[in-house]
Each structure stands twice: as C-alpha cells, then as structure tokens.
mmCIF file as Biopython writes it, N, C-alpha, C and O atoms, coordinates in Angstrom:
data_model
#
loop_
_atom_site.group_PDB
_atom_site.id
_atom_site.type_symbol
_atom_site.label_atom_id
_atom_site.label_alt_id
_atom_site.label_comp_id
_atom_site.label_asym_id
_atom_site.label_entity_id
_atom_site.label_seq_id
_atom_site.pdbx_PDB_ins_code
_atom_site.Cartn_x
_atom_site.Cartn_y
_atom_site.Cartn_z
_atom_site.occupancy
_atom_site.B_iso_or_equiv
_atom_site.auth_seq_id
_atom_site.auth_asym_id
_atom_site.pdbx_PDB_model_num
ATOM 1   N N  . MET A ? 1  ? 0.784   35.839 -37.796 1.0 0.0 1  A 1 
ATOM 2   C CA . MET A ? 1  ? -0.323  36.702 -37.473 1.0 0.0 1  A 1 
ATOM 3   C C  . MET A ? 1  ? 0.227   38.048 -37.010 1.0 0.0 1  A 1 
ATOM 4   O O  . MET A ? 1  ? 1.082   38.100 -36.126 1.0 0.0 1  A 1 
ATOM 5   N N  . LYS A ? 2  ? -0.251  39.115 -37.594 1.0 0.0 2  A 1 
ATOM 6   C CA . LYS A ? 2  ? 0.157   40.456 -37.197 1.0 0.0 2  A 1 
ATOM 7   C C  . LYS A ? 2  ? -0.532  40.846 -35.900 1.0 0.0 2  A 1 
ATOM 8   O O  . LYS A ? 2  ? -1.664  40.438 -35.641 1.0 0.0 2  A 1 
ATOM 9   N N  . ARG A ? 3  ? 0.148   41.630 -35.094 1.0 0.0 3  A 1 
ATOM 10  C CA . ARG A ? 3  ? -0.432  42.066 -33.821 1.0 0.0 3  A 1 
ATOM 11  C C  . ARG A ? 3  ? -1.682  42.918 -34.011 1.0 0.0 3  A 1 
ATOM 12  O O  . ARG A ? 3  ? -2.539  42.954 -33.129 1.0 0.0 3  A 1 
ATOM 13  N N  . SER A ? 4  ? -1.800  43.605 -35.148 1.0 0.0 4  A 1 
ATOM 14  C CA . SER A ? 4  ? -2.936  44.492 -35.358 1.0 0.0 4  A 1 
ATOM 15  C C  . SER A ? 4  ? -4.194  43.748 -35.809 1.0 0.0 4  A 1 
ATOM 16  O O  . SER A ? 4  ? -5.269  44.345 -35.866 1.0 0.0 4  A 1 
ATOM 17  N N  . GLU A ? 5  ? -4.080  42.470 -36.128 1.0 0.0 5  A 1 
ATOM 18  C CA . GLU A ? 5  ? -5.239  41.718 -36.574 1.0 0.0 5  A 1 
ATOM 19  C C  . GLU A ? 5  ? -6.182  41.447 -35.410 1.0 0.0 5  A 1 
ATOM 20  O O  . GLU A ? 5  ? -5.737  41.181 -34.293 1.0 0.0 5  A 1 
ATOM 21  N N  . SER A ? 6  ? -7.474  41.515 -35.670 1.0 0.0 6  A 1 
ATOM 22  C CA . SER A ? 6  ? -8.449  41.180 -34.642 1.0 0.0 6  A 1 
ATOM 23  C C  . SER A ? 6  ? -9.291  39.987 -35.054 1.0 0.0 6  A 1 
ATOM 24  O O  . SER A ? 6  ? -10.175 39.560 -34.312 1.0 0.0 6  A 1 
ATOM 25  N N  . SER A ? 7  ? -9.017  39.442 -36.249 1.0 0.0 7  A 1 
ATOM 26  C CA . SER A ? 7  ? -9.700  38.233 -36.680 1.0 0.0 7  A 1 
ATOM 27  C C  . SER A ? 7  ? -8.827  37.495 -37.691 1.0 0.0 7  A 1 
ATOM 28  O O  . SER A ? 7  ? -7.909  38.060 -38.286 1.0 0.0 7  A 1 
ATOM 29  N N  . ILE A ? 8  ? -9.142  36.228 -37.860 1.0 0.0 8  A 1 
ATOM 30  C CA . ILE A ? 8  ? -8.466  35.385 -38.841 1.0 0.0 8  A 1 
ATOM 31  C C  . ILE A ? 8  ? -9.566  34.863 -39.756 1.0 0.0 8  A 1 
ATOM 32  O O  . ILE A ? 8  ? -10.488 34.203 -39.279 1.0 0.0 8  A 1 
ATOM 33  N N  . PRO A ? 9  ? -9.498  35.138 -41.058 1.0 0.0 9  A 1 
ATOM 34  C CA . PRO A ? 9  ? -10.589 34.755 -41.962 1.0 0.0 9  A 1 
ATOM 35  C C  . PRO A ? 9  ? -10.865 33.250 -42.015 1.0 0.0 9  A 1 
ATOM 36  O O  . PRO A ? 9  ? -12.025 32.843 -42.073 1.0 0.0 9  A 1 
ATOM 37  N N  . ASP A ? 10 ? -9.822  32.423 -41.997 1.0 0.0 10 A 1 
ATOM 38  C CA . ASP A ? 10 ? -9.986  30.968 -42.052 1.0 0.0 10 A 1 
ATOM 39  C C  . ASP A ? 10 ? -9.268  30.364 -40.846 1.0 0.0 10 A 1 
ATOM 40  O O  . ASP A ? 10 ? -8.052  30.179 -40.862 1.0 0.0 10 A 1 
ATOM 41  N N  . ALA A ? 11 ? -10.031 30.065 -39.814 1.0 0.0 11 A 1 
ATOM 42  C CA . ALA A ? 11 ? -9.465  29.581 -38.554 1.0 0.0 11 A 1 
ATOM 43  C C  . ALA A ? 11 ? -8.822  28.200 -38.674 1.0 0.0 11 A 1 
ATOM 44  O O  . ALA A ? 11 ? -8.068  27.793 -37.790 1.0 0.0 11 A 1 
ATOM 45  N N  . SER A ? 12 ? -9.108  27.483 -39.747 1.0 0.0 12 A 1 
ATOM 46  C CA . SER A ? 12 ? -8.551  26.136 -39.890 1.0 0.0 12 A 1 
ATOM 47  C C  . SER A ? 12 ? -7.043  26.156 -40.134 1.0 0.0 12 A 1 
ATOM 48  O O  . SER A ? 12 ? -6.402  25.107 -40.092 1.0 0.0 12 A 1 
ATOM 49  N N  . VAL A ? 13 ? -6.469  27.329 -40.387 1.0 0.0 13 A 1 
ATOM 50  C CA . VAL A ? 13 ? -5.015  27.411 -40.581 1.0 0.0 13 A 1 
ATOM 51  C C  . VAL A ? 13 ? -4.263  27.239 -39.267 1.0 0.0 13 A 1 
ATOM 52  O O  . VAL A ? 13 ? -3.054  27.009 -39.269 1.0 0.0 13 A 1 
ATOM 53  N N  . LEU A ? 14 ? -4.970  27.349 -38.145 1.0 0.0 14 A 1 
ATOM 54  C CA . LEU A ? 14 ? -4.351  27.159 -36.837 1.0 0.0 14 A 1 
ATOM 55  C C  . LEU A ? 14 ? -4.628  25.751 -36.324 1.0 0.0 14 A 1 
ATOM 56  O O  . LEU A ? 14 ? -5.605  25.116 -36.720 1.0 0.0 14 A 1 
ATOM 57  N N  . THR A ? 15 ? -3.765  25.274 -35.445 1.0 0.0 15 A 1 
ATOM 58  C CA . THR A ? 15 ? -3.930  23.933 -34.875 1.0 0.0 15 A 1 
ATOM 59  C C  . THR A ? 15 ? -4.188  24.032 -33.382 1.0 0.0 15 A 1 
ATOM 60  O O  . THR A ? 15 ? -4.104  25.110 -32.793 1.0 0.0 15 A 1 
ATOM 61  N N  . GLY A ? 16 ? -4.502  22.905 -32.784 1.0 0.0 16 A 1 
ATOM 62  C CA . GLY A ? 16 ? -4.639  22.838 -31.333 1.0 0.0 16 A 1 
ATOM 63  C C  . GLY A ? 16 ? -5.958  23.334 -30.791 1.0 0.0 16 A 1 
ATOM 64  O O  . GLY A ? 16 ? -6.030  23.713 -29.622 1.0 0.0 16 A 1 
ATOM 65  N N  . TRP A ? 17 ? -7.007  23.346 -31.597 1.0 0.0 17 A 1 
ATOM 66  C CA . TRP A ? 17 ? -8.302  23.822 -31.138 1.0 0.0 17 A 1 
ATOM 67  C C  . TRP A ? 17 ? -8.867  22.875 -30.084 1.0 0.0 17 A 1 
ATOM 68  O O  . TRP A ? 17 ? -8.712  21.657 -30.183 1.0 0.0 17 A 1 
ATOM 69  N N  . ARG A ? 18 ? -9.529  23.451 -29.065 1.0 0.0 18 A 1 
ATOM 70  C CA . ARG A ? 18 ? -10.145 22.629 -28.023 1.0 0.0 18 A 1 
ATOM 71  C C  . ARG A ? 18 ? -11.436 23.284 -27.552 1.0 0.0 18 A 1 
ATOM 72  O O  . ARG A ? 18 ? -11.583 24.506 -27.558 1.0 0.0 18 A 1 
ATOM 73  N N  . LYS A ? 19 ? -12.365 22.424 -27.143 1.0 0.0 19 A 1 
ATOM 74  C CA . LYS A ? 19 ? -13.654 22.879 -26.611 1.0 0.0 19 A 1 
ATOM 75  C C  . LYS A ? 19 ? -13.614 22.777 -25.093 1.0 0.0 19 A 1 
ATOM 76  O O  . LYS A ? 19 ? -12.776 22.080 -24.522 1.0 0.0 19 A 1 
ATOM 77  N N  . SER A ? 20 ? -14.508 23.465 -24.471 1.0 0.0 20 A 1 
ATOM 78  C CA . SER A ? 20 ? -14.665 23.357 -23.025 1.0 0.0 20 A 1 
ATOM 79  C C  . SER A ? 20 ? -15.086 21.944 -22.655 1.0 0.0 20 A 1 
ATOM 80  O O  . SER A ? 20 ? -15.810 21.287 -23.404 1.0 0.0 20 A 1 
ATOM 81  N N  . SER A ? 21 ? -14.639 21.487 -21.519 1.0 0.0 21 A 1 
ATOM 82  C CA . SER A ? 21 ? -15.075 20.172 -21.031 1.0 0.0 21 A 1 
ATOM 83  C C  . SER A ? 21 ? -16.564 20.177 -20.695 1.0 0.0 21 A 1 
ATOM 84  O O  . SER A ? 21 ? -17.154 19.110 -20.530 1.0 0.0 21 A 1 
ATOM 85  N N  . TYR A ? 22 ? -17.177 21.337 -20.591 1.0 0.0 22 A 1 
ATOM 86  C CA . TYR A ? 22 ? -18.604 21.452 -20.314 1.0 0.0 22 A 1 
ATOM 87  C C  . TYR A ? 22 ? -19.458 21.314 -21.572 1.0 0.0 22 A 1 
ATOM 88  O O  . TYR A ? 22 ? -20.686 21.322 -21.487 1.0 0.0 22 A 1 
ATOM 89  N N  . SER A ? 23 ? -18.820 21.187 -22.743 1.0 0.0 23 A 1 
ATOM 90  C CA . SER A ? 23 ? -19.557 21.116 -24.003 1.0 0.0 23 A 1 
ATOM 91  C C  . SER A ? 23 ? -20.366 19.841 -24.144 1.0 0.0 23 A 1 
ATOM 92  O O  . SER A ? 23 ? -21.411 19.845 -24.794 1.0 0.0 23 A 1 
ATOM 93  N N  . GLY A ? 24 ? -19.912 18.768 -23.560 1.0 0.0 24 A 1 
ATOM 94  C CA . GLY A ? 24 ? -20.637 17.510 -23.649 1.0 0.0 24 A 1 
ATOM 95  C C  . GLY A ? 24 ? -20.372 16.784 -24.961 1.0 0.0 24 A 1 
ATOM 96  O O  . GLY A ? 24 ? -19.664 17.283 -25.835 1.0 0.0 24 A 1 
ATOM 97  N N  . GLU A ? 25 ? -20.944 15.620 -25.078 1.0 0.0 25 A 1 
ATOM 98  C CA . GLU A ? 25 ? -20.731 14.760 -26.239 1.0 0.0 25 A 1 
ATOM 99  C C  . GLU A ? 25 ? -21.544 15.179 -27.456 1.0 0.0 25 A 1 
ATOM 100 O O  . GLU A ? 25 ? -21.149 14.880 -28.582 1.0 0.0 25 A 1 
ATOM 101 N N  . SER A ? 26 ? -22.661 15.858 -27.263 1.0 0.0 26 A 1 
ATOM 102 C CA . SER A ? 26 ? -23.570 16.146 -28.367 1.0 0.0 26 A 1 
ATOM 103 C C  . SER A ? 26 ? -23.137 17.327 -29.232 1.0 0.0 26 A 1 
ATOM 104 O O  . SER A ? 26 ? -23.803 17.628 -30.223 1.0 0.0 26 A 1 
ATOM 105 N N  . GLY A ? 27 ? -22.056 17.996 -28.892 1.0 0.0 27 A 1 
ATOM 106 C CA . GLY A ? 27 ? -21.614 19.135 -29.705 1.0 0.0 27 A 1 
ATOM 107 C C  . GLY A ? 27 ? -22.397 20.372 -29.352 1.0 0.0 27 A 1 
ATOM 108 O O  . GLY A ? 27 ? -22.175 20.979 -28.304 1.0 0.0 27 A 1 
ATOM 109 N N  . GLY A ? 28 ? -23.312 20.748 -30.217 1.0 0.0 28 A 1 
ATOM 110 C CA . GLY A ? 28 ? -24.145 21.913 -29.950 1.0 0.0 28 A 1 
ATOM 111 C C  . GLY A ? 28 ? -23.422 23.214 -30.244 1.0 0.0 28 A 1 
ATOM 112 O O  . GLY A ? 28 ? -22.505 23.261 -31.064 1.0 0.0 28 A 1 
ATOM 113 N N  . ASN A ? 29 ? -23.843 24.256 -29.571 1.0 0.0 29 A 1 
ATOM 114 C CA . ASN A ? 29 ? -23.275 25.580 -29.774 1.0 0.0 29 A 1 
ATOM 115 C C  . ASN A ? 29 ? -22.042 25.746 -28.902 1.0 0.0 29 A 1 
ATOM 116 O O  . ASN A ? 29 ? -22.151 26.073 -27.721 1.0 0.0 29 A 1 
ATOM 117 N N  . CYS A ? 30 ? -20.878 25.523 -29.479 1.0 0.0 30 A 1 
ATOM 118 C CA . CYS A ? 30 ? -19.647 25.555 -28.702 1.0 0.0 30 A 1 
ATOM 119 C C  . CYS A ? 30 ? -18.630 26.518 -29.308 1.0 0.0 30 A 1 
ATOM 120 O O  . CYS A ? 30 ? -18.565 26.712 -30.522 1.0 0.0 30 A 1 
ATOM 121 N N  . LEU A ? 31 ? -17.860 27.095 -28.441 1.0 0.0 31 A 1 
ATOM 122 C CA . LEU A ? 31 ? -16.702 27.863 -28.875 1.0 0.0 31 A 1 
ATOM 123 C C  . LEU A ? 31 ? -15.476 26.991 -28.703 1.0 0.0 31 A 1 
ATOM 124 O O  . LEU A ? 31 ? -15.418 26.142 -27.813 1.0 0.0 31 A 1 
ATOM 125 N N  . GLU A ? 32 ? -14.495 27.211 -29.568 1.0 0.0 32 A 1 
ATOM 126 C CA . GLU A ? 32 ? -13.219 26.534 -29.439 1.0 0.0 32 A 1 
ATOM 127 C C  . GLU A ? 32 ? -12.140 27.592 -29.325 1.0 0.0 32 A 1 
ATOM 128 O O  . GLU A ? 32 ? -12.249 28.663 -29.922 1.0 0.0 32 A 1 
ATOM 129 N N  . VAL A ? 33 ? -11.109 27.301 -28.569 1.0 0.0 33 A 1 
ATOM 130 C CA . VAL A ? 33 ? -9.967  28.199 -28.431 1.0 0.0 33 A 1 
ATOM 131 C C  . VAL A ? 33 ? -8.696  27.418 -28.727 1.0 0.0 33 A 1 
ATOM 132 O O  . VAL A ? 33 ? -8.663  26.192 -28.629 1.0 0.0 33 A 1 
ATOM 133 N N  . THR A ? 34 ? -7.662  28.144 -29.088 1.0 0.0 34 A 1 
ATOM 134 C CA . THR A ? 34 ? -6.346  27.540 -29.225 1.0 0.0 34 A 1 
ATOM 135 C C  . THR A ? 34 ? -5.344  28.471 -28.571 1.0 0.0 34 A 1 
ATOM 136 O O  . THR A ? 34 ? -5.449  29.693 -28.679 1.0 0.0 34 A 1 
ATOM 137 N N  . ASP A ? 35 ? -4.386  27.889 -27.902 1.0 0.0 35 A 1 
ATOM 138 C CA . ASP A ? 35 ? -3.370  28.716 -27.242 1.0 0.0 35 A 1 
ATOM 139 C C  . ASP A ? 35 ? -2.022  28.570 -27.937 1.0 0.0 35 A 1 
ATOM 140 O O  . ASP A ? 35 ? -0.971  28.692 -27.309 1.0 0.0 35 A 1 
ATOM 141 N N  . THR A ? 36 ? -2.065  28.307 -29.239 1.0 0.0 36 A 1 
ATOM 142 C CA . THR A ? 36 ? -0.833  28.139 -30.019 1.0 0.0 36 A 1 
ATOM 143 C C  . THR A ? 36 ? -0.398  29.428 -30.703 1.0 0.0 36 A 1 
ATOM 144 O O  . THR A ? 36 ? 0.562   29.420 -31.474 1.0 0.0 36 A 1 
ATOM 145 N N  . ALA A ? 37 ? -1.085  30.532 -30.437 1.0 0.0 37 A 1 
ATOM 146 C CA . ALA A ? 37 ? -0.797  31.794 -31.130 1.0 0.0 37 A 1 
ATOM 147 C C  . ALA A ? 37 ? -0.031  32.786 -30.259 1.0 0.0 37 A 1 
ATOM 148 O O  . ALA A ? 37 ? -0.106  33.992 -30.495 1.0 0.0 37 A 1 
ATOM 149 N N  . GLY A ? 38 ? 0.694   32.308 -29.268 1.0 0.0 38 A 1 
ATOM 150 C CA . GLY A ? 38 ? 1.520   33.194 -28.448 1.0 0.0 38 A 1 
ATOM 151 C C  . GLY A ? 38 ? 0.705   34.085 -27.542 1.0 0.0 38 A 1 
ATOM 152 O O  . GLY A ? 38 ? -0.060  33.601 -26.708 1.0 0.0 38 A 1 
ATOM 153 N N  . ALA A ? 39 ? 0.866   35.381 -27.700 1.0 0.0 39 A 1 
ATOM 154 C CA . ALA A ? 39 ? 0.217   36.357 -26.827 1.0 0.0 39 A 1 
ATOM 155 C C  . ALA A ? 39 ? -1.232  36.622 -27.220 1.0 0.0 39 A 1 
ATOM 156 O O  . ALA A ? 39 ? -1.871  37.519 -26.671 1.0 0.0 39 A 1 
ATOM 157 N N  . HIS A ? 40 ? -1.751  35.846 -28.168 1.0 0.0 40 A 1 
ATOM 158 C CA . HIS A ? 40 ? -3.120  36.016 -28.643 1.0 0.0 40 A 1 
ATOM 159 C C  . HIS A ? 40 ? -3.905  34.732 -28.437 1.0 0.0 40 A 1 
ATOM 160 O O  . HIS A ? 40 ? -3.338  33.639 -28.424 1.0 0.0 40 A 1 
ATOM 161 N N  . VAL A ? 41 ? -5.222  34.874 -28.275 1.0 0.0 41 A 1 
ATOM 162 C CA . VAL A ? 41 ? -6.097  33.716 -28.101 1.0 0.0 41 A 1 
ATOM 163 C C  . VAL A ? 41 ? -7.193  33.785 -29.163 1.0 0.0 41 A 1 
ATOM 164 O O  . VAL A ? 41 ? -8.147  34.549 -29.020 1.0 0.0 41 A 1 
ATOM 165 N N  . PRO A ? 42 ? -7.062  32.988 -30.231 1.0 0.0 42 A 1 
ATOM 166 C CA . PRO A ? 42 ? -8.122  32.912 -31.235 1.0 0.0 42 A 1 
ATOM 167 C C  . PRO A ? 42 ? -9.299  32.092 -30.705 1.0 0.0 42 A 1 
ATOM 168 O O  . PRO A ? 42 ? -9.108  31.101 -30.000 1.0 0.0 42 A 1 
ATOM 169 N N  . VAL A ? 43 ? -10.524 32.516 -31.053 1.0 0.0 43 A 1 
ATOM 170 C CA . VAL A ? 43 ? -11.751 31.848 -30.630 1.0 0.0 43 A 1 
ATOM 171 C C  . VAL A ? 43 ? -12.615 31.676 -31.875 1.0 0.0 43 A 1 
ATOM 172 O O  . VAL A ? 43 ? -12.810 32.620 -32.640 1.0 0.0 43 A 1 
ATOM 173 N N  . ARG A ? 44 ? -13.136 30.448 -32.073 1.0 0.0 44 A 1 
ATOM 174 C CA . ARG A ? 44 ? -13.977 30.194 -33.251 1.0 0.0 44 A 1 
ATOM 175 C C  . ARG A ? 44 ? -15.233 29.418 -32.863 1.0 0.0 44 A 1 
ATOM 176 O O  . ARG A ? 44 ? -15.323 28.853 -31.774 1.0 0.0 44 A 1 
ATOM 177 N N  . ASP A ? 45 ? -16.184 29.405 -33.769 1.0 0.0 45 A 1 
ATOM 178 C CA . ASP A ? 45 ? -17.413 28.629 -33.620 1.0 0.0 45 A 1 
ATOM 179 C C  . ASP A ? 45 ? -17.106 27.207 -34.055 1.0 0.0 45 A 1 
ATOM 180 O O  . ASP A ? 45 ? -16.622 26.995 -35.166 1.0 0.0 45 A 1 
ATOM 181 N N  . SER A ? 46 ? -17.378 26.232 -33.202 1.0 0.0 46 A 1 
ATOM 182 C CA . SER A ? 46 ? -17.039 24.839 -33.518 1.0 0.0 46 A 1 
ATOM 183 C C  . SER A ? 46 ? -17.812 24.301 -34.725 1.0 0.0 46 A 1 
ATOM 184 O O  . SER A ? 46 ? -17.366 23.352 -35.370 1.0 0.0 46 A 1 
ATOM 185 N N  . LYS A ? 47 ? -18.967 24.899 -35.035 1.0 0.0 47 A 1 
ATOM 186 C CA . LYS A ? 47 ? -19.755 24.439 -36.175 1.0 0.0 47 A 1 
ATOM 187 C C  . LYS A ? 47 ? -19.183 24.889 -37.511 1.0 0.0 47 A 1 
ATOM 188 O O  . LYS A ? 47 ? -19.522 24.324 -38.550 1.0 0.0 47 A 1 
ATOM 189 N N  . THR A ? 48 ? -18.317 25.901 -37.498 1.0 0.0 48 A 1 
ATOM 190 C CA . THR A ? 48 ? -17.724 26.404 -38.742 1.0 0.0 48 A 1 
ATOM 191 C C  . THR A ? 48 ? -16.209 26.494 -38.594 1.0 0.0 48 A 1 
ATOM 192 O O  . THR A ? 48 ? -15.659 27.591 -38.499 1.0 0.0 48 A 1 
ATOM 193 N N  . PRO A ? 49 ? -15.529 25.344 -38.575 1.0 0.0 49 A 1 
ATOM 194 C CA . PRO A ? 49 ? -14.085 25.341 -38.356 1.0 0.0 49 A 1 
ATOM 195 C C  . PRO A ? 49 ? -13.279 26.056 -39.443 1.0 0.0 49 A 1 
ATOM 196 O O  . PRO A ? 49 ? -12.143 26.464 -39.200 1.0 0.0 49 A 1 
ATOM 197 N N  . ASN A ? 50 ? -13.855 26.212 -40.635 1.0 0.0 50 A 1 
ATOM 198 C CA . ASN A ? 50 ? -13.160 26.949 -41.696 1.0 0.0 50 A 1 
ATOM 199 C C  . ASN A ? 50 ? -13.573 28.411 -41.736 1.0 0.0 50 A 1 
ATOM 200 O O  . ASN A ? 50 ? -13.123 29.170 -42.594 1.0 0.0 50 A 1 
ATOM 201 N N  . GLY A ? 51 ? -14.422 28.796 -40.813 1.0 0.0 51 A 1 
ATOM 202 C CA . GLY A ? 51 ? -14.868 30.179 -40.745 1.0 0.0 51 A 1 
ATOM 203 C C  . GLY A ? 51 ? -13.867 31.035 -39.989 1.0 0.0 51 A 1 
ATOM 204 O O  . GLY A ? 51 ? -12.756 30.592 -39.697 1.0 0.0 51 A 1 
ATOM 205 N N  . PRO A ? 52 ? -14.256 32.251 -39.675 1.0 0.0 52 A 1 
ATOM 206 C CA . PRO A ? 52 ? -13.331 33.171 -39.010 1.0 0.0 52 A 1 
ATOM 207 C C  . PRO A ? 52 ? -13.142 32.862 -37.527 1.0 0.0 52 A 1 
ATOM 208 O O  . PRO A ? 52 ? -13.958 32.187 -36.899 1.0 0.0 52 A 1 
ATOM 209 N N  . ALA A ? 53 ? -12.060 33.368 -37.002 1.0 0.0 53 A 1 
ATOM 210 C CA . ALA A ? 53 ? -11.796 33.331 -35.562 1.0 0.0 53 A 1 
ATOM 211 C C  . ALA A ? 53 ? -11.602 34.764 -35.102 1.0 0.0 53 A 1 
ATOM 212 O O  . ALA A ? 53 ? -10.962 35.562 -35.788 1.0 0.0 53 A 1 
ATOM 213 N N  . ILE A ? 54 ? -12.142 35.085 -33.964 1.0 0.0 54 A 1 
ATOM 214 C CA . ILE A ? 54 ? -11.907 36.379 -33.337 1.0 0.0 54 A 1 
ATOM 215 C C  . ILE A ? 54 ? -10.682 36.219 -32.453 1.0 0.0 54 A 1 
ATOM 216 O O  . ILE A ? 54 ? -10.540 35.217 -31.753 1.0 0.0 54 A 1 
ATOM 217 N N  . VAL A ? 55 ? -9.802  37.203 -32.487 1.0 0.0 55 A 1 
ATOM 218 C CA . VAL A ? 55 ? -8.553  37.102 -31.738 1.0 0.0 55 A 1 
ATOM 219 C C  . VAL A ? 55 ? -8.554  38.093 -30.581 1.0 0.0 55 A 1 
ATOM 220 O O  . VAL A ? 55 ? -8.757  39.293 -30.767 1.0 0.0 55 A 1 
ATOM 221 N N  . PHE A ? 56 ? -8.322  37.564 -29.384 1.0 0.0 56 A 1 
ATOM 222 C CA . PHE A ? 56 ? -8.237  38.368 -28.171 1.0 0.0 56 A 1 
ATOM 223 C C  . PHE A ? 56 ? -6.797  38.383 -27.678 1.0 0.0 56 A 1 
ATOM 224 O O  . PHE A ? 56 ? -6.034  37.456 -27.950 1.0 0.0 56 A 1 
ATOM 225 N N  . SER A ? 57 ? -6.429  39.418 -26.964 1.0 0.0 57 A 1 
ATOM 226 C CA . SER A ? 57 ? -5.132  39.385 -26.291 1.0 0.0 57 A 1 
ATOM 227 C C  . SER A ? 57 ? -5.244  38.352 -25.173 1.0 0.0 57 A 1 
ATOM 228 O O  . SER A ? 57 ? -6.334  38.108 -24.656 1.0 0.0 57 A 1 
ATOM 229 N N  . ALA A ? 58 ? -4.132  37.754 -24.805 1.0 0.0 58 A 1 
ATOM 230 C CA . ALA A ? 58 ? -4.147  36.756 -23.739 1.0 0.0 58 A 1 
ATOM 231 C C  . ALA A ? 58 ? -4.684  37.346 -22.440 1.0 0.0 58 A 1 
ATOM 232 O O  . ALA A ? 58 ? -5.417  36.680 -21.709 1.0 0.0 58 A 1 
ATOM 233 N N  . SER A ? 59 ? -4.325  38.587 -22.155 1.0 0.0 59 A 1 
ATOM 234 C CA . SER A ? 59 ? -4.804  39.200 -20.908 1.0 0.0 59 A 1 
ATOM 235 C C  . SER A ? 59 ? -6.311  39.441 -20.944 1.0 0.0 59 A 1 
ATOM 236 O O  . SER A ? 59 ? -6.985  39.247 -19.933 1.0 0.0 59 A 1 
ATOM 237 N N  . ALA A ? 60 ? -6.854  39.861 -22.089 1.0 0.0 60 A 1 
ATOM 238 C CA . ALA A ? 60 ? -8.303  40.071 -22.207 1.0 0.0 60 A 1 
ATOM 239 C C  . ALA A ? 60 ? -9.042  38.741 -22.065 1.0 0.0 60 A 1 
ATOM 240 O O  . ALA A ? 60 ? -10.096 38.685 -21.432 1.0 0.0 60 A 1 
ATOM 241 N N  . TRP A ? 61 ? -8.499  37.671 -22.650 1.0 0.0 61 A 1 
ATOM 242 C CA . TRP A ? 61 ? -9.136  36.361 -22.535 1.0 0.0 61 A 1 
ATOM 243 C C  . TRP A ? 61 ? -9.122  35.877 -21.086 1.0 0.0 61 A 1 
ATOM 244 O O  . TRP A ? 61 ? -10.113 35.331 -20.603 1.0 0.0 61 A 1 
ATOM 245 N N  . THR A ? 62 ? -8.009  36.074 -20.401 1.0 0.0 62 A 1 
ATOM 246 C CA . THR A ? 62 ? -7.905  35.673 -18.995 1.0 0.0 62 A 1 
ATOM 247 C C  . THR A ? 62 ? -8.929  36.423 -18.148 1.0 0.0 62 A 1 
ATOM 248 O O  . THR A ? 62 ? -9.575  35.829 -17.285 1.0 0.0 62 A 1 
ATOM 249 N N  . GLU A ? 63 ? -9.079  37.711 -18.388 1.0 0.0 63 A 1 
ATOM 250 C CA . GLU A ? 63 ? -10.074 38.504 -17.655 1.0 0.0 63 A 1 
ATOM 251 C C  . GLU A ? 63 ? -11.480 37.986 -17.913 1.0 0.0 63 A 1 
ATOM 252 O O  . GLU A ? 63 ? -12.285 37.892 -16.987 1.0 0.0 63 A 1 
ATOM 253 N N  . PHE A ? 64 ? -11.785 37.651 -19.163 1.0 0.0 64 A 1 
ATOM 254 C CA . PHE A ? 64 ? -13.104 37.138 -19.533 1.0 0.0 64 A 1 
ATOM 255 C C  . PHE A ? 64 ? -13.382 35.818 -18.818 1.0 0.0 64 A 1 
ATOM 256 O O  . PHE A ? 64 ? -14.441 35.663 -18.211 1.0 0.0 64 A 1 
ATOM 257 N N  . VAL A ? 65 ? -12.461 34.876 -18.878 1.0 0.0 65 A 1 
ATOM 258 C CA . VAL A ? 65 ? -12.646 33.566 -18.250 1.0 0.0 65 A 1 
ATOM 259 C C  . VAL A ? 65 ? -12.760 33.712 -16.734 1.0 0.0 65 A 1 
ATOM 260 O O  . VAL A ? 65 ? -13.573 33.035 -16.105 1.0 0.0 65 A 1 
ATOM 261 N N  . THR A ? 66 ? -11.963 34.580 -16.156 1.0 0.0 66 A 1 
ATOM 262 C CA . THR A ? 66 ? -12.023 34.809 -14.710 1.0 0.0 66 A 1 
ATOM 263 C C  . THR A ? 66 ? -13.384 35.370 -14.316 1.0 0.0 66 A 1 
ATOM 264 O O  . THR A ? 66 ? -13.940 34.981 -13.289 1.0 0.0 66 A 1 
ATOM 265 N N  . ALA A ? 67 ? -13.919 36.269 -15.114 1.0 0.0 67 A 1 
ATOM 266 C CA . ALA A ? 67 ? -15.229 36.852 -14.814 1.0 0.0 67 A 1 
ATOM 267 C C  . ALA A ? 67 ? -16.343 35.808 -14.904 1.0 0.0 67 A 1 
ATOM 268 O O  . ALA A ? 67 ? -17.338 35.906 -14.186 1.0 0.0 67 A 1 
ATOM 269 N N  . LEU A ? 68 ? -16.188 34.821 -15.770 1.0 0.0 68 A 1 
ATOM 270 C CA . LEU A ? 68 ? -17.205 33.769 -15.893 1.0 0.0 68 A 1 
ATOM 271 C C  . LEU A ? 68 ? -17.233 32.856 -14.677 1.0 0.0 68 A 1 
ATOM 272 O O  . LEU A ? 68 ? -18.280 32.316 -14.319 1.0 0.0 68 A 1 
ATOM 273 N N  . ARG A ? 69 ? -16.099 32.689 -14.055 1.0 0.0 69 A 1 
ATOM 274 C CA . ARG A ? 69 ? -16.020 31.794 -12.900 1.0 0.0 69 A 1 
ATOM 275 C C  . ARG A ? 69 ? -16.689 32.437 -11.732 1.0 0.0 69 A 1 
ATOM 276 O O  . ARG A ? 69 ? -16.737 31.852 -10.650 1.0 0.0 69 A 1 
#
C-alpha cells in the first residue's frame, strides 16, 4: 500500500479484520478495522467485505477512537 493512498478498492485483500465487541451477535451496521497495515488503519463496512476500505493514519484513528470514549 502506498502512503499516498486514502482508500483500498477491494478490502478483502487485507487480513485480520475485526468488529467492535459492541457489535453484538446480530451483525447489523458495523465497521471493521485491521491493524495489519503498519502506520495505517483501514476501515470497511462489514456488509461489503469485498468493497472499499477507507485508510486513516494510525494517529488520526487513535484521535477518533479517543474522542468517542
């Protein structure tokens, strides 16, 4: 993945996707993240695993998660 990319057209090429523990058993509208991309954090829609992923810098993702708490 190039540093200048801000999305990945087919997110299924990455491994290690995980949902929040708050997602529950029924699925629903969930985001998945993977931390296997080094300094980047790809995020995808769990309903479309072969769809695109938006890529955030690790620091931007940390700021976002911290703000949610």
